[in-house]
C-alpha beads as a LAMMPS data file, in Angstrom:
LAMMPS data file: protein, C-alpha beads

123 atoms
122 bonds

1 atom types
1 bond types

-500.0 500.0 xlo xhi
-500.0 500.0 ylo yhi
-500.0 500.0 zlo zhi

Masses

1 110.0

Atoms # bond

1 1 1 0.000 0.000 0.000
2 1 1 1.204 3.497 -0.761
3 1 1 2.893 5.009 2.334
4 1 1 1.008 8.312 2.016
5 1 1 -2.331 6.465 2.054
6 1 1 -1.345 4.633 5.252
7 1 1 -0.205 7.904 6.864
8 1 1 -3.569 9.560 6.115
9 1 1 -5.549 6.544 7.298
10 1 1 -3.389 5.990 10.390
11 1 1 -2.288 9.451 11.568
12 1 1 0.927 9.620 13.569
13 1 1 2.963 12.050 15.594
14 1 1 6.599 11.868 16.698
15 1 1 7.190 13.063 20.266
16 1 1 10.805 12.748 21.314
17 1 1 11.832 9.104 20.974
18 1 1 8.253 7.902 20.595
19 1 1 6.051 7.529 17.528
20 1 1 2.343 7.700 18.414
21 1 1 -0.120 6.406 15.856
22 1 1 -3.917 6.385 15.930
23 1 1 -5.248 2.928 15.064
24 1 1 -8.960 2.552 14.387
25 1 1 -11.035 -0.386 15.573
26 1 1 -13.979 0.900 13.504
27 1 1 -17.065 2.494 14.956
28 1 1 -20.173 1.925 17.003
29 1 1 -23.605 3.436 16.706
30 1 1 -25.034 5.005 19.838
31 1 1 -27.445 7.724 20.825
32 1 1 -25.888 10.993 21.922
33 1 1 -28.285 10.758 24.889
34 1 1 -25.559 8.625 26.509
35 1 1 -23.230 11.632 26.836
36 1 1 -22.873 13.398 30.167
37 1 1 -22.883 17.132 30.764
38 1 1 -24.072 18.123 27.276
39 1 1 -27.499 18.348 25.716
40 1 1 -27.837 15.737 22.903
41 1 1 -29.150 18.388 20.484
42 1 1 -26.126 20.587 21.217
43 1 1 -23.798 17.598 20.758
44 1 1 -25.452 16.810 17.413
45 1 1 -24.992 20.404 16.240
46 1 1 -21.315 20.378 17.261
47 1 1 -20.787 17.135 15.338
48 1 1 -22.562 18.440 12.239
49 1 1 -20.574 21.702 12.316
50 1 1 -17.375 19.619 12.508
51 1 1 -18.356 17.817 9.310
52 1 1 -19.582 14.586 10.886
53 1 1 -22.419 13.395 8.665
54 1 1 -23.801 10.831 11.142
55 1 1 -23.365 11.986 14.758
56 1 1 -24.555 8.609 16.065
57 1 1 -21.535 6.905 14.445
58 1 1 -18.814 7.028 17.095
59 1 1 -15.236 6.186 16.163
60 1 1 -13.389 3.652 18.287
61 1 1 -9.718 4.592 18.335
62 1 1 -6.704 3.083 20.018
63 1 1 -3.162 4.427 20.049
64 1 1 0.048 2.623 19.249
65 1 1 3.174 3.987 20.914
66 1 1 6.532 2.797 19.599
67 1 1 9.961 3.768 20.861
68 1 1 12.906 2.751 23.005
69 1 1 12.324 -0.876 22.028
70 1 1 8.699 -0.902 23.199
71 1 1 5.410 -1.362 21.363
72 1 1 2.538 -0.170 23.542
73 1 1 -1.159 -0.259 22.679
74 1 1 -3.411 2.196 24.520
75 1 1 -6.858 0.608 24.715
76 1 1 -7.891 -2.496 22.776
77 1 1 -11.027 -1.368 20.955
78 1 1 -14.337 -3.223 21.020
79 1 1 -13.160 -6.263 19.093
80 1 1 -16.536 -6.758 17.427
81 1 1 -18.446 -7.083 20.704
82 1 1 -22.101 -6.018 20.188
83 1 1 -21.259 -5.569 16.510
84 1 1 -18.952 -2.652 17.391
85 1 1 -15.538 -2.212 15.772
86 1 1 -13.549 -5.360 15.130
87 1 1 -11.059 -3.713 12.747
88 1 1 -8.096 -3.318 15.122
89 1 1 -6.163 -6.440 14.088
90 1 1 -6.325 -5.535 10.388
91 1 1 -5.353 -1.927 11.058
92 1 1 -2.417 -2.998 13.228
93 1 1 -1.234 -5.109 10.300
94 1 1 -1.619 -2.079 7.988
95 1 1 0.658 -0.207 10.405
96 1 1 3.208 -3.020 10.113
97 1 1 2.545 -4.444 13.578
98 1 1 1.652 -8.033 14.411
99 1 1 -0.522 -8.338 17.540
100 1 1 2.301 -10.357 19.122
101 1 1 4.639 -7.364 18.653
102 1 1 2.672 -5.448 21.299
103 1 1 4.490 -5.868 24.617
104 1 1 2.260 -3.666 26.796
105 1 1 -1.433 -2.750 26.769
106 1 1 -2.588 0.261 28.759
107 1 1 -6.311 0.593 29.404
108 1 1 -7.787 4.027 30.029
109 1 1 -10.945 2.500 31.509
110 1 1 -12.967 -0.712 31.275
111 1 1 -15.863 0.180 28.964
112 1 1 -16.569 -2.488 26.304
113 1 1 -15.297 -0.255 23.473
114 1 1 -11.902 -0.097 25.220
115 1 1 -11.460 -3.691 26.466
116 1 1 -13.553 -5.808 24.059
117 1 1 -10.585 -6.346 21.754
118 1 1 -8.442 -7.985 24.441
119 1 1 -9.801 -11.439 23.612
120 1 1 -11.279 -13.115 20.572
121 1 1 -13.069 -16.460 20.132
122 1 1 -9.705 -18.206 20.522
123 1 1 -8.701 -16.351 23.682

Bonds

1 1 1 2
2 1 2 3
3 1 3 4
4 1 4 5
5 1 5 6
6 1 6 7
7 1 7 8
8 1 8 9
9 1 9 10
10 1 10 11
11 1 11 12
12 1 12 13
13 1 13 14
14 1 14 15
15 1 15 16
16 1 16 17
17 1 17 18
18 1 18 19
19 1 19 20
20 1 20 21
21 1 21 22
22 1 22 23
23 1 23 24
24 1 24 25
25 1 25 26
26 1 26 27
27 1 27 28
28 1 28 29
29 1 29 30
30 1 30 31
31 1 31 32
32 1 32 33
33 1 33 34
34 1 34 35
35 1 35 36
36 1 36 37
37 1 37 38
38 1 38 39
39 1 39 40
40 1 40 41
41 1 41 42
42 1 42 43
43 1 43 44
44 1 44 45
45 1 45 46
46 1 46 47
47 1 47 48
48 1 48 49
49 1 49 50
50 1 50 51
51 1 51 52
52 1 52 53
53 1 53 54
54 1 54 55
55 1 55 56
56 1 56 57
57 1 57 58
58 1 58 59
59 1 59 60
60 1 60 61
61 1 61 62
62 1 62 63
63 1 63 64
64 1 64 65
65 1 65 66
66 1 66 67
67 1 67 68
68 1 68 69
69 1 69 70
70 1 70 71
71 1 71 72
72 1 72 73
73 1 73 74
74 1 74 75
75 1 75 76
76 1 76 77
77 1 77 78
78 1 78 79
79 1 79 80
80 1 80 81
81 1 81 82
82 1 82 83
83 1 83 84
84 1 84 85
85 1 85 86
86 1 86 87
87 1 87 88
88 1 88 89
89 1 89 90
90 1 90 91
91 1 91 92
92 1 92 93
93 1 93 94
94 1 94 95
95 1 95 96
96 1 96 97
97 1 97 98
98 1 98 99
99 1 99 100
100 1 100 101
101 1 101 102
102 1 102 103
103 1 103 104
104 1 104 105
105 1 105 106
106 1 106 107
107 1 107 108
108 1 108 109
109 1 109 110
110 1 110 111
111 1 111 112
112 1 112 113
113 1 113 114
114 1 114 115
115 1 115 116
116 1 116 117
117 1 117 118
118 1 118 119
119 1 119 120
120 1 120 121
121 1 121 122
122 1 122 123
């Protein structure tokens, strides 16, 4: 695949010795009524103004951090649970990373869209 296509699809940023890359697990569909501290109508308007055509389609992103001999994944996506996401493994491969290359997984919190990708049908 053309390197510039991968860079656009998997944005990255170099910070010191570390390369940080956004890796998508796909999306989930949810009502903006689930958000706290913002009116759903206001949230919808903010999304539409930002160019989001379907505010109920929520991106599930993880972050890959590489540097100093480490490969760290921040969050594990949804892994297809409830029909959400499930694209992390393929997008890691697009970034040139085998799942077994990841030596550390950091979880920001334990919602299904952050931990569902830790296991698959084979464990």
